[in-house]
C-alpha angles and dihedrals in degrees: 000000000000088000090053091050093049090052091048093048091051090052090048091052091045091050092044091052090046091052088047092051090049093049091050091046089052095047090048090050094045092047090048090046092048094045092046091047092048091046090052091050093048093047095044095050090045100046096037105025090170086080089071096064107124126221092260091052090047091050091050092049093049093048092049091049091048092046092049093050096043093244097131098026131046093231129023117244110215110246099187117223106178096170128064110234113226092197123039103168096088099049119010111244128200103224091176085083091051093061093036105043105166137041093252095059093044093052088051091051089050088055095047102048137034123203122234115177117209145179126219129191123219125221089256094051104263117144114221124198120215147152130240112206104203117203115232088222096054138042132273090237137038093017129128104277134191117211111209118209113199126229118247101273096039139104118191091235091062087068102229086143095045089108088075092062089051093047095046104037091088100029116135088246117052112243131198119204130211119198126178146165121244124234117300091014129099111343094333119116134224131056119286126247134149097257088046091055091058092048086053093053090046091050091054092046091054090045089057093042098043111020098037091034098230114159111238093243087061095053116097126186128211122181135179123210106315088010090058089060092048092046088053096050092048093048090051087062086060097034094143095061125095097234115124127242129212120192107189116193095332137143139255093228136350091243090057091047091052093048093047092058088075098042093106095058128089109285101249092046092042094056093046096051092040090056092050091047097046089046091054091047094049094045092051091054097245104146124153124165111176096163093070086046091048092059094058093056116099101179125088118301138189126193122192126189145157121221092219098047106150095200106038098034113219089245086061098043129116089234092058094053090046091054094046091052091044089242099121094096089061093071145035105278123203125178112187121238119182114249093213110037089186091063113094109233112177098183119038089177098074101021112122114263086239089077092064148066121202120250089269092059095256123137107257100218092050086049089053090050093047090048094051095047092040091226130141122245093261092060089054099050111126093018108126 
């Protein structure tokens, strides 16, 4: 009897320890799952804050876009927006009316571009929403086309990239423009992650190349901030083609960008917070290294930066890496210099390029046009 009880006690102890081990394992897995999920959420919303637009904001953005382009109303009523908003997440702002301030300029825009909404499907099944701005002087298909990659807090309908339509509407060569929203932003589906954003860019590139029948040598890419990194990584997959690439105030790697966010703090605090932030970014799977991709691209490239950029610190910028690796001479280099030094500009990351000359005294927007068209300055004289 004692022997049986001893055996039973040993079995109970074994079962008890087994249950404890399972509970501990479950708790560890749950904790890991929760922390990883939390890290992914924090990283995603920090790196791509456009994902946090709510339905009311999206409705307001869509309404303002439709109103500006006369989609819902027969005639657009001017809603003046004299100031460029540096932060649009709080209250959606129609920046189209910043770039096209009066009815005459709006009517001219209407006459120069027609809108063609489209959907593109990525290789992993995500549906992306975009807009094809078709030049009245060109063709809907097989025409030189610029694909625009949004910054992290942007949707194309907000109009942050409207300056490109203003710039290219009278260019010597007709230009079509394609804008789109990444996954989980705007009306595009899916959940955002770094690999997914590259798949998004690739899907839009294929849409332009295959569906719109535009030869790859006729496809140019222009990306701002995070969009500059995505554009570079997409272009690297088509490095042998002649299409141009513009990286506007973007970073050499996401890790550098995250570290750079804390560069203005006191050194011990900077190091501490930078380690936490980069750890969260890495653990959440957000990895982007456009600098390595940049080196493989043989076509024309332009890099734009500002030394006092508060979002992408100069130490993290693509320009900094190119200078350090002695590659800056292989591309068109634009370092932004404020035209009016008396004007108080708080955020040089998001301010329109029309506010700046380059470090050689040339108007930046005209330099962009010159670069895209691959013309010399004499050819562009008289082009506004």
